[in-house]
C-alpha positions in Angstrom: -0.1 0.0 0.1 1.7 3.5 -0.7 2.1 6.0 2.0 -1.0 7.6 1.4 -3.1 5.0 1.6 -1.2 3.5 4.9 -2.3 7.4 6.4 -5.6 7.2 5.1 -6.1 3.7 6.5 -5.2 4.4 9.7 -7.1 8.2 9.6 -10.2 6.5 8.8 -10.1 4.0 11.7 -10.8 6.6 14.0 -8.1 5.7 16.5 -7.4 8.8 18.6 -3.8 9.9 18.2 -3.1 12.6 20.8 -4.4 13.7 24.1 -3.4 17.2 23.8 -1.6 19.2 21.5 -0.1 22.7 21.2 1.2 24.4 18.1 1.7 27.3 16.2 0.6 28.0 12.6 1.9 30.7 10.4 -1.3 31.5 8.1 -0.5 33.6 4.8 -3.1 35.0 2.3 -3.4 37.0 -0.6 -5.8 40.2 0.0 -6.6 40.8 -3.3 -8.8 38.3 -5.4 -6.9 36.2 -7.5 -9.6 33.8 -9.3 -13.0 33.4 -10.1 -14.7 31.7 -7.1 -15.2 27.5 -7.7 -19.3 28.3 -5.7 -19.4 31.1 -8.9 -18.8 34.7 -8.8 -21.1 37.5 -6.7 -21.4 40.5 -8.9 -19.0 41.9 -11.4 -15.9 42.9 -10.0 -14.4 46.1 -10.6 -11.3 45.8 -12.9 -7.8 47.3 -12.7 -8.2 47.7 -8.8 -4.2 48.0 -6.8 -3.3 45.0 -5.7 -3.2 44.6 -1.9 0.2 42.8 -0.3 -0.5 39.6 0.9 -1.6 39.3 4.8 -0.1 37.3 7.4 -1.3 36.7 11.3 0.4 34.3 13.5 -1.6 31.8 15.2 -1.1 29.3 18.7 -3.4 27.2 19.3 -3.5 24.4 22.5 -5.9 21.5 23.0 -7.0 18.9 26.0 -9.2 16.7 24.7 -12.0 16.0 24.3 -13.5 19.5 25.2 -10.8 22.2 25.9 -9.5 24.8 23.1 -7.7 27.5 22.6 -6.6 29.9 19.7 -4.7 32.9 19.7 -4.6 34.9 16.3 -1.4 37.4 15.9 -2.1 39.8 13.3 -0.5 43.6 12.6 -2.9 46.4 12.6 -1.4 49.5 11.2 1.4 48.7 12.3 0.3 47.4 16.0 0.3 43.7 16.6 -3.2 42.7 18.1 -4.2 39.6 19.3 -7.9 37.8 19.5 -8.5 34.8 21.5 -10.6 31.7 21.3 -11.3 29.8 24.2 -13.8 26.4 24.0 -14.9 24.6 27.0 -17.9 22.5 27.4 -20.3 24.3 29.0 -19.5 27.8 27.2 -17.0 29.7 24.5 -14.9 32.7 25.0 -13.8 35.3 22.7 -11.8 38.2 23.4 -11.7 40.2 20.3 -8.5 42.8 19.1 -10.1 45.8 21.1 -10.0 43.6 24.4 -13.7 42.9 24.9 -14.7 39.5 26.4 -17.7 38.0 24.8 -19.4 35.0 26.2 -21.8 32.6 25.4 -23.0 29.1 26.0 -21.4 26.1 24.0 -23.8 25.0 21.1 -26.3 22.5 21.9 -25.8 19.8 18.9 -25.9 16.3 18.2 -21.8 17.4 17.1 -21.5 19.5 19.8 -17.9 18.8 20.4 -17.0 19.6 16.5 -19.6 22.3 16.0 -17.8 24.2 19.6 -13.9 23.7 18.3 -12.3 27.0 17.4 -12.1 26.9 13.2 -8.9 27.5 12.8 -8.0 24.4 15.2 -10.5 22.4 13.2 -8.8 22.6 10.1 -5.7 21.5 11.1 -6.7 18.5 14.2 -10.3 17.9 13.8 -11.0 14.2 12.0 -14.3 15.1 11.1 -14.1 18.2 9.0 -10.6 16.8 7.1 -13.0 13.7 6.1 -15.0 16.8 4.5 -12.1 17.8 2.9 -11.3 14.8 1.7 -14.7 13.9 0.7 -15.0 16.8 -1.9 -11.8 15.9 -3.2 -9.4 13.8 -6.2 -6.5 12.8 -3.9 -2.9 11.7 -5.0 0.3 11.3 -3.3 3.5 13.5 -3.7 6.1 11.7 -1.4 7.5 12.4 1.8 8.4 15.4 3.5 9.2 16.7 6.9 7.8 19.9 9.0 8.2 20.9 11.9 10.1 18.2 13.2 7.6 15.7 12.4 7.6 12.8 9.5 5.0 14.0 6.9 2.8 12.7 3.6 2.4 15.5 1.2 -0.6 14.6 -1.4 -2.2 16.6 -3.8 -6.0 17.4 -3.7 -8.3 18.6 -6.4 -11.7 19.5 -5.3 -14.2 17.7 -7.4 -17.1 19.4 -9.3 -19.9 21.2 -7.3 -17.7 20.7 -3.7 -19.5 21.4 -1.1 -16.4 23.3 0.8 -17.7 26.2 2.6 -14.9 29.5 2.3 -14.6 29.4 6.4 -13.1 25.9 5.7 -10.7 26.5 2.8 -10.0 29.1 -0.2 -12.8 29.1 -2.5 -10.5 30.5 -5.7 -8.1 27.7 -5.7 -8.5 25.2 -8.7 -6.1 22.5 -6.0 -4.6 21.9 -2.6 -1.3 20.9 -1.0 -1.4 19.2 2.0 1.1 17.8 4.3 0.0 15.0 7.0 1.6 13.9 9.7 2.2 10.0 9.3 1.4 9.1 13.3 -0.9 11.3 14.1 -4.0 12.4 12.4 -3.4 15.7 11.4 -3.0 18.5 8.5 0.7 20.1 9.5 0.4 21.8 6.2 -2.6 23.5 4.0 -1.7 25.1 0.7 -4.5 26.4 -1.8 -3.3 26.7 -5.0 -4.0 28.8 -8.1 -2.4 27.9 -11.6 0.4 25.8 -9.0 0.9 29.5 -7.2 0.9 29.2 -3.8 -2.6 31.8 -2.7 -2.9 31.3 0.5 -1.2 29.0 3.1 -1.9 27.4 6.6 1.6 25.6 7.7 2.5 23.9 11.3 6.2 25.6 12.4 5.7 24.2 15.6 4.0 21.5 17.9 4.2 19.0 20.5 1.7 16.3 21.3 1.1 14.9 25.0 2.5 17.5 26.9 0.7 18.8 29.9 -0.9 21.8 29.6 -2.1 24.1 32.8 -6.0 24.6 33.0 -5.2 28.0 33.3 -4.6 28.4 29.5 -8.0 28.0 28.7 -9.7 30.8 30.4 -9.3 34.8 29.3 -9.5 38.2 30.8 -10.5 41.5 29.4 -7.3 43.8 28.5 -6.9 47.5 27.3 -9.6 48.6 29.8 -12.2 46.0 27.7 -15.1 44.9 29.7 -16.9 41.3 29.6 -20.4 40.9 28.1 -22.6 38.5 26.8 -22.0 37.6 22.9 -24.8 38.4 20.2 -25.7 35.4 18.2 -24.6 36.4 14.3 -28.6 36.1 13.6 -31.7 35.4 15.4 -34.3 34.0 13.0 -37.5 35.8 13.3 -41.4 36.2 12.1 -42.2 39.2 9.4 -44.0 41.1 12.1 -41.0 40.7 14.7 -38.7 41.8 12.0 -41.2 44.8 11.4 -41.0 45.8 15.5 -37.2 45.4 15.5 -35.8 47.1 12.7 -35.3 51.0 12.7 -35.9 50.8 8.7 -38.8 50.2 6.5 -39.5 46.1 5.5 -40.1 45.4 1.7 -41.9 42.2 0.8 -43.2 41.8 -3.2 -46.7 43.4 -3.6 -49.9 41.6 -2.5 -51.3 43.0 -6.4 -48.2 41.0 -8.3 -48.7 37.4 -9.5 -45.2 36.3 -7.6 -43.9 32.9 -7.9 -41.6 34.1 -5.1 -42.7 32.6 -1.8 -40.9 34.2 1.6 -39.9 31.2 3.6 -37.7 32.7 6.5 -36.1 36.2 7.4 -33.1 36.6 9.8 -32.0 39.4 11.8 -28.2 39.6 11.7 -27.1 42.0 15.3 -24.7 44.8 14.3 -20.8 43.6 14.1 -17.5 45.6 14.2 -17.9 47.3 10.7 -21.8 46.0 9.5 -25.3 47.5 10.6 -27.7 45.8 11.9 -30.3 43.9 9.6 -32.3 41.6 7.6 -31.9 38.9 5.5 -35.1 37.1 3.6 -34.8 34.2 1.9 -36.8 33.4 -1.1 -37.5 30.3 -3.2 -39.7 29.8 -6.3 -42.9 27.4 -6.3 -41.4 26.6 -10.0 -40.7 22.8 -9.3 -38.2 22.9 -11.9 -36.2 26.1 -10.4 -34.4 25.6 -7.4 -32.4 28.9 -7.4 -32.8 30.6 -4.4 -33.0 34.3 -3.8 -32.6 36.4 -0.9 -32.8 40.4 -0.2 -30.7 42.1 2.3 -32.3 45.5 4.2 -30.7 48.2 5.6 -30.5 51.4 7.0 -27.3 52.4 6.0 -25.7 51.6 2.2 -22.8 49.4 1.5 -20.0 51.6 0.5 -17.5 48.9 0.1 -19.9 46.9 -2.7 -20.0 50.4 -4.3 -16.3 50.6 -4.7 -16.3 46.8 -5.5 -18.3 45.9 -8.0 -19.1 47.7 -11.2 -23.0 48.9 -11.3 -25.2 49.4 -14.7 -27.9 52.1 -13.7 -31.3 51.4 -14.9 -34.5 53.9 -14.7 -37.9 52.0 -14.4 -40.8 53.1 -13.2 -39.5 56.4 -11.0 -37.2 54.1 -9.7 -33.2 54.2 -10.0 -32.1 50.3 -10.0 -28.5 49.3 -9.8 -27.3 46.0 -11.8 -24.0 44.1 -11.0 -23.9 41.1 -13.3 -21.2 38.8 -13.2 -21.8 37.0 -16.6 -21.1 33.8 -15.8 -23.3 30.9 -16.1 -22.8 30.0 -12.4 -22.4 33.3 -11.0 -24.8 35.4 -9.1 -26.3 38.7 -9.6 -26.9 41.8 -7.8 -29.7 44.3 -8.0 -29.3 47.3 -5.2 -31.5 50.2 -5.2 -32.7 52.8 -1.8 -36.2 53.5 -1.3 -37.0 56.6 1.6 -34.0 56.0 3.4 -34.0 52.3 3.5 -31.0 50.3 1.3 -32.1 47.0 -0.5 -30.2 44.4 -2.3 -31.2 41.7 -3.6 -29.0 38.5 -5.0 -29.7 35.7 -7.3 -28.4 33.5 -10.6 -31.8 33.6 -12.2 -32.0 35.7 -15.5 -31.5 39.3 -15.2 -34.9 40.3 -16.4 -36.2 37.6 -13.6 -34.5 39.2 -11.0 -35.5 43.3 -11.9 -39.4 42.0 -12.2 -38.6 41.0 -8.8 -37.6 44.2 -7.5 -39.5 46.4 -9.3 -42.2 43.7 -6.9 -40.4 45.0 -3.9 -42.5 47.4 -1.7 -43.1 48.6 1.8 -45.1 46.9 3.7 -43.6 49.1 7.4 
């Protein structure tokens, strides 16, 4: 059997290979867009934009299985190093933000609780459940042996299968291939490189690692810094009814007019709390009643304009029924079009891969209901 075959046989056997791990990972990535997303483009990106320099962060992580994890991610902001800390234990999760506040939230109660409570940076290298997802969506090909951080590793290449379901917070979506280095003794990925036409566009690489050494329990705590405070973390979003959405937000909510014959049905609404640079907003999810049309459509509604999108996309202006619509069309078969407009101080963004005429018809049907 090949070296990769030996590794995969041991990996899929599911045996525990370590009780504790302490690792330092170097993460580098291109801040500018390199190529098209495998999952389809969203909008038409502006061309000729100045390329940004690659970014770098140093990630230090500790784990004491089965339920204690800590990840410190350090990067530079305008020449000053700042660190974000994530601590996960069986009963709660803590995050110390770059500003020094500590956000507290209870651990998620799900059938796969331990995987979902692990920090994402840890899962990418050490969680067998997530690594199996990587392999499930790729062709794998061995590339020999290597040594990394003092560990003997098997190198192999992974090419995503057509229509892969690898989420962007797992692995780079612009990559057309990946190169891995896996610890032969322990079921861990010590190097993950995202490639585009043979060039590395993002990498997560372990530069130091120890297994099964004692870790003090105090590692899995964190306190506020820089005058920060402890506060309860808001969820990223909350599913709400239409009536509750109207009551909660300070801006108008829009839906298709009752007088308009439409195939689109409102399925659910998410209220998103204000976070960092993002204001509070609503996302309304619509699905077509046509049996042969499974393309979703979603609407983002908020009180302020998305200035970053105005600068990032090319926009075509369309005047219709006394309203000004802006359309950004990637002009690709699998791409997602965007229609944007403003009405009485409410900013609306509609996303879907349906035809531009159908998307504009939907935009014209929207009217204020609050």
